[in-house]
Structure formats: structure tokens, C-alpha cells
C-alpha positions in Angstrom: 46.1 133.2 153.7 48.2 133.1 150.5 47.7 131.3 147.2 49.1 127.8 146.6 52.0 129.0 144.3 53.2 131.5 146.9 52.9 129.1 149.7 55.0 126.5 147.8 57.7 129.2 147.2 57.7 130.3 150.8 57.8 126.7 152.2 60.9 126.1 150.0 62.6 129.3 151.0 62.0 128.6 154.7 63.3 125.0 154.4 66.5 126.2 152.7 67.1 129.4 154.7 69.8 128.1 157.0 71.7 126.7 154.1 71.4 129.6 151.6 71.7 132.6 154.0 75.4 133.0 155.2 76.0 132.8 158.9 77.1 136.5 159.2 74.0 137.6 157.5 71.8 135.4 159.7 73.4 137.1 162.7 72.3 140.5 161.4 68.8 139.2 160.7 68.7 137.8 164.3 69.3 141.3 165.6 66.5 142.6 163.5 64.2 139.8 164.8 65.1 140.4 168.4 64.3 144.1 168.2 61.1 143.4 166.3 60.0 140.8 168.8 60.6 143.3 171.7 58.6 146.0 169.9 55.7 143.6 169.1 55.5 142.4 172.7 55.4 146.0 173.9 52.8 146.9 171.2 50.5 144.2 172.4 50.5 145.6 175.9 50.0 149.2 174.6 47.4 148.1 172.0 49.3 149.8 169.2 50.9 148.7 165.9 54.5 148.2 165.0 55.5 150.0 161.8 58.3 148.5 159.6 59.5 150.9 156.9 61.8 149.6 154.1 63.8 152.3 152.5 65.7 152.6 149.2 66.6 155.7 147.1 64.0 155.5 144.4 61.4 153.2 146.0 61.1 151.3 142.8 62.6 147.8 143.2 64.2 146.4 146.4 62.1 148.3 148.9 58.9 147.2 147.2 60.0 143.6 147.2 60.8 144.0 151.0 57.4 145.6 151.7 55.5 142.9 149.9 57.4 140.0 151.5 57.2 141.6 154.9 53.5 141.7 154.6 53.4 138.1 153.3 55.6 137.0 156.2 53.2 138.7 158.7 50.3 136.8 157.2 52.1 133.5 157.3 53.3 133.9 160.9 50.1 135.7 162.0 51.8 138.8 163.2 48.7 140.9 163.5 49.9 144.1 165.0 52.6 144.9 162.5 52.4 146.8 159.2 55.0 147.1 156.5 55.7 150.2 154.3 58.2 151.3 151.8 59.6 154.6 150.7 62.6 156.4 149.2 64.5 159.7 149.2 62.6 160.5 146.0 59.4 159.2 144.4 59.8 157.7 140.9 57.7 154.6 139.9 57.5 151.0 140.9 59.6 149.6 138.0 57.8 147.4 135.5 60.4 144.7 136.0 59.6 144.6 139.7 56.0 143.9 138.8 56.9 141.3 136.2 59.0 139.5 138.8 56.2 139.5 141.4 53.8 138.0 138.7 56.3 135.3 137.9 56.6 134.3 141.5 52.9 133.9 142.0 51.2 137.3 142.7 48.3 138.6 140.6 48.8 142.3 139.9 46.2 144.8 138.8 46.8 148.3 137.7 44.0 150.6 136.5 46.2 153.1 134.8 49.6 151.9 133.4 50.0 155.2 131.5 50.4 157.2 134.8 53.8 158.6 135.7 53.7 156.7 138.9 51.2 153.8 138.5 49.4 152.3 141.5 49.6 148.5 141.5 47.5 146.2 143.6 49.5 143.1 144.3 47.1 140.2 145.2 48.4 137.3 147.3 45.0 135.6 147.3 41.6 136.2 145.6 40.6 139.1 147.8 43.7 140.6 149.6 46.4 142.7 148.2 49.3 145.1 148.9 49.2 148.5 147.2 52.5 149.4 145.5 53.5 152.8 144.2 56.6 154.9 144.6 56.7 157.4 147.3 59.2 159.5 149.3 59.7 158.7 152.9 58.0 162.0 153.8 54.8 160.9 152.2 51.8 161.1 154.5 51.0 157.4 153.9 54.2 156.4 155.7 54.7 156.7 159.5 57.0 159.6 160.4 57.7 158.6 164.0 58.2 155.5 166.1 59.0 153.1 163.2 61.7 150.6 162.5 63.7 151.6 159.4 65.3 148.9 157.3 67.7 150.1 154.6 67.6 147.9 151.5 70.1 149.7 149.2 73.6 151.0 149.7 72.8 154.5 148.4 70.1 155.2 150.9 72.2 153.4 153.6 75.2 155.7 152.9 73.2 158.9 152.4 70.8 158.4 155.4 73.0 157.5 158.3 70.2 158.8 160.5 66.5 158.3 159.7 64.4 161.0 161.4 61.7 159.6 163.5 63.0 156.0 163.5 63.2 154.1 166.7 65.9 151.9 165.2 67.7 151.7 161.9 69.0 148.5 160.4 71.1 148.0 157.3 70.2 144.9 155.2 71.2 146.1 151.8 70.9 144.1 148.5 72.5 144.3 145.1 70.4 146.4 142.6 68.7 144.4 139.9 68.6 147.6 137.9 72.0 146.7 136.5 70.3 144.1 134.3 67.6 146.5 132.9 69.4 146.8 129.5 70.0 143.1 129.1 67.9 140.9 126.9 66.0 139.3 129.8 66.2 141.2 133.1 63.2 139.6 134.8 65.0 136.4 136.0 67.5 138.6 137.8 64.7 140.5 139.5 63.1 137.2 140.5 66.4 136.1 142.0 66.7 139.3 144.0 63.1 139.2 145.1 63.5 135.6 146.3 66.7 136.5 148.2 64.8 139.3 150.0 61.9 136.9 150.6 64.2 134.3 152.1 65.7 136.7 154.6 62.5 138.3 155.6 60.8 134.9 156.1 63.8 133.8 158.2 63.5 136.9 160.3 59.7 136.7 160.8 59.9 133.0 161.7 61.6 134.1 164.9 58.6 136.2 166.0 
């Protein structure tokens, strides 16, 4: 399962979801949940996995938050035949403020080479289990190229990729970019706020599965 701090955060977000997520936004998330539910039911019969790919231009902030929280939601709600991924139109790096926010929220993060141009971070949600985060283009061999659900997390990728090759379905659930706070004195709380917003909406969605 997940560690106690993460569980406490997730329980709070789930309890407050109907209040803090606007009704129009919930309607969109309900559409995502309905399609996912259909795909998961079909996947069980076909003995295959459902792939959920979160996309953002640089795969450095919002798409990583979404991938991580999607995985956490699948653990909490025991969705065993679904895997989450993230990618971008270009590979850059998983931004250090993204990692700092995840640590603040309750994840343990280990990186063996912080000096790398594109570090690999293992984001632990309990003592033994983790999600690997590094920036990658959506053409990377580690990401499914066909029969996946595409979820756009930033307006740039949403505008520039009206069609996502190989996707069964494309949804637009874009978020404001915490990058705008990078030059401020303390950007991490803004990253935490965005991460928890994404977490709330993903938990709300997965709860319906």
C-alpha cells in the first residue's frame, strides 16, 4: 500500500473532492472515468493491460505529477490491470521543484546521479515500491505507442497535439504551469498546490472505477 503520510493526504483529498473540484470539471472527469471503466472491463476479458499516458510539452512537471498520482490511485483502488506513463513532445528533465514537492507531500525520492542532464528519480510510496521518473519524449520506447488513453496535462501540448498518434482516446485535463513561480523566492509551495490539485482530480476519477 502507501505510507501513512500519503494515505492521510489522499483521504483528505477524497473527502473534499466534491467540494473543491468545480462541477464542470467533475463532468469532464466523469467522462474520463467512464471511458477508463469500459477499457478496464474489456481488458479483464482480453487479459491485457490498459495504458494511461499523461502528456505535457517538456515532461518535467505536471505530467510527472499525473503519472505518479495515477499510479497511487491505482494502488489505493486496486486497479491491477492499468499502468500509468508520462511523456512530452521533447525530453528535458524532471524539474527539481517537482521532486521537492513530491518529497514535501510524503514521497521518499532517491536519485543515484543528480549531475546527469536528465536524472532518473525513484519515487517511493512505501518502503519497497516506487515509480521511476525521468523526462522522455512520447516516442520513447518505454511508452506505449498504440492502444493507449492520452491525457493532456498542459495547454501547449493540448493545442499543438490535437491528434495523438496511436491513442484510442484523447482527453484534455490541462493545469496551470507551476513553472511561472520558478524565479520566486519559494516556488515549492506552488508546486505542492498544483500536485495536490492533480492528485485530487485523479483520485476522484479512479474512485469511480
